[in-house]
C-alpha positions in Angstrom: 185.0 100.6 103.9 183.2 103.9 104.2 180.0 101.8 104.5 181.4 99.9 107.5 182.4 103.1 109.2 178.8 104.4 108.6 177.5 101.2 110.1 179.7 101.7 113.1 178.2 105.2 113.5 174.7 103.8 113.3 175.5 101.2 115.9 176.9 103.8 118.3 173.9 106.0 117.5 171.2 103.5 118.6 173.1 103.0 121.8 173.1 106.8 122.4 169.4 106.8 121.7 168.9 104.3 124.5 171.2 106.1 126.9 169.5 109.4 126.2 166.2 108.4 127.7 165.2 108.1 131.3 164.1 104.4 131.1 166.8 102.4 129.4 164.8 99.1 129.7 161.8 100.4 127.8 163.8 102.3 125.3 165.9 99.2 124.6 162.8 97.2 124.1 161.3 99.8 121.8 164.5 100.0 119.7 164.5 96.2 119.4 160.9 96.3 118.3 161.8 99.1 115.8 164.5 96.8 114.4 162.0 94.0 114.2 159.6 96.2 112.3 162.2 97.3 109.8 163.4 93.7 109.3 159.8 92.5 108.8 159.3 95.0 106.1 162.2 93.4 104.1 160.8 89.9 104.4 158.6 90.0 101.3 161.7 90.7 99.2 163.9 87.9 100.6 163.8 84.1 100.2 162.8 82.2 103.4 165.6 80.8 105.5 166.4 77.1 105.0 164.6 74.9 107.5 168.0 73.7 108.8 168.8 77.2 109.9 165.7 77.7 112.1 167.3 76.3 115.4 170.3 78.7 114.9 168.0 81.6 114.1 166.0 80.9 117.2 169.1 80.7 119.4 170.4 83.9 117.8 167.2 85.8 118.6 167.3 84.6 122.2 170.9 85.6 122.7 170.3 89.0 121.0 167.4 89.7 123.4 169.6 88.7 126.3 172.3 91.1 125.0 169.7 94.0 124.8 168.6 93.3 128.4 172.2 93.6 129.5 172.7 96.8 127.6 169.7 98.4 129.2 170.8 97.3 132.7 174.4 98.7 132.0 173.1 102.0 130.7 170.9 102.5 133.8 173.9 103.4 135.9 176.9 103.8 133.5 177.8 106.5 131.0 177.7 105.6 127.3 181.4 106.4 127.0 182.2 103.8 129.7 179.6 101.1 129.1 179.6 101.1 125.2 183.2 100.0 124.7 182.9 97.3 127.4 179.7 96.0 125.8 181.1 96.0 122.3 184.2 94.1 123.5 182.3 91.6 125.6 179.2 91.1 123.4 180.0 87.5 122.4 180.3 86.5 126.0 177.3 88.5 127.2 175.1 87.2 124.5 175.6 83.7 125.9 173.7 84.8 128.9 170.0 84.5 128.9 167.7 87.5 129.3 164.5 86.6 127.5 162.8 85.9 130.9 163.8 89.4 132.0 162.3 91.1 128.9 159.1 89.1 129.2 158.8 89.9 132.9 159.4 93.6 132.2 156.6 93.7 129.7 154.1 91.7 131.7 154.8 93.4 135.0 155.0 96.9 133.6 152.7 96.9 130.7 151.2 100.4 131.5 154.7 102.0 131.8 155.6 100.4 128.5 152.5 101.8 126.8 153.1 105.3 128.3 156.7 105.1 127.1 155.6 104.2 123.6 153.5 107.3 123.4 156.4 109.6 124.2 159.4 108.0 122.4 158.2 105.7 119.7 159.7 107.8 116.9 163.2 108.0 118.3 163.1 104.4 119.2 161.9 103.3 115.8 164.8 105.3 114.5 167.1 103.4 116.9 165.7 100.2 115.5 166.4 101.3 112.0 170.0 102.1 113.0 170.6 98.8 114.6 169.1 96.9 111.6 171.0 99.0 109.1 174.3 98.7 111.0 174.0 94.9 110.9 172.9 94.8 107.2 175.7 97.0 106.1 178.2 94.9 107.9 176.9 91.7 106.3 177.0 93.4 102.9 180.5 94.5 103.5 181.7 91.0 104.6 180.6 89.6 101.3 182.9 92.2 99.5 185.9 92.5 101.8 187.9 90.3 104.2 185.8 89.6 107.3 188.7 90.4 109.7 189.0 93.9 108.2 185.2 94.6 108.4 185.1 93.3 111.9 188.0 95.5 112.9 186.5 98.6 111.3 183.1 97.9 113.0 184.9 98.3 116.3 185.4 102.0 115.4 181.8 102.3 116.7 183.5 102.8 120.1 185.0 106.1 118.8 181.6 107.2 117.5 180.0 106.2 120.8 182.6 108.3 122.7 181.9 111.3 120.4 178.1 111.0 120.9 178.6 110.7 124.6 180.6 113.9 124.7 178.8 116.0 122.2 175.2 114.8 122.5 174.8 113.4 126.0 177.4 115.9 127.5 179.2 113.2 129.5 182.3 114.3 131.4 185.5 112.6 130.3 188.7 111.8 132.0 192.0 110.9 130.3 191.4 107.2 130.5 188.4 107.4 128.2 190.2 109.5 125.6 193.2 107.1 125.7 190.8 104.2 125.2 189.2 105.8 122.2 192.6 106.7 120.7 193.8 103.0 121.2 190.7 101.8 119.3 191.4 104.2 116.5 195.0 103.2 116.4 194.0 99.5 116.2 191.7 100.2 113.3 194.5 102.1 111.5 196.9 99.2 112.1 194.5 96.7 110.7 194.0 98.8 107.6 197.7 99.2 107.2 198.4 95.5 107.0 
């Protein structure tokens, strides 16, 4: 289960990378591209997906892109310690919304800004892409070796890591409600592990 906790830290870290920049849309786009590059590098070592899975893969890509667009929009005005727990908790609902058009519009309308952003933050965003890919890969690996419910519950501890990153790295101010929320997530993970 240590691997799942590490995956949770990686997940919170890529979100902190996005929040740390001054253009959350472009940084989110670059993190997603970084994840795509890392995933593409693994393709020669994996069997191709079954043809029957392609419609589901396509739908998954579209929904994931929509989720990334919503993450970027939320981080534009909200603190990591506030937005991240909400996004983690509502991800299944939010991914049902479409955002592919928004991402395409952003790139087409702001191509020069995207290229300038790439020059300054490509390394950190590639690292964020590696973190998001590794977080997901570790979770899938863990789900093949442990009960899915346990792995899913432990992944939610990423909220705690996100809170710590927000306080320590991004220097966000905290009120008691944010501390209580992080403690409740931690207590929930302990309860799941206890049973």
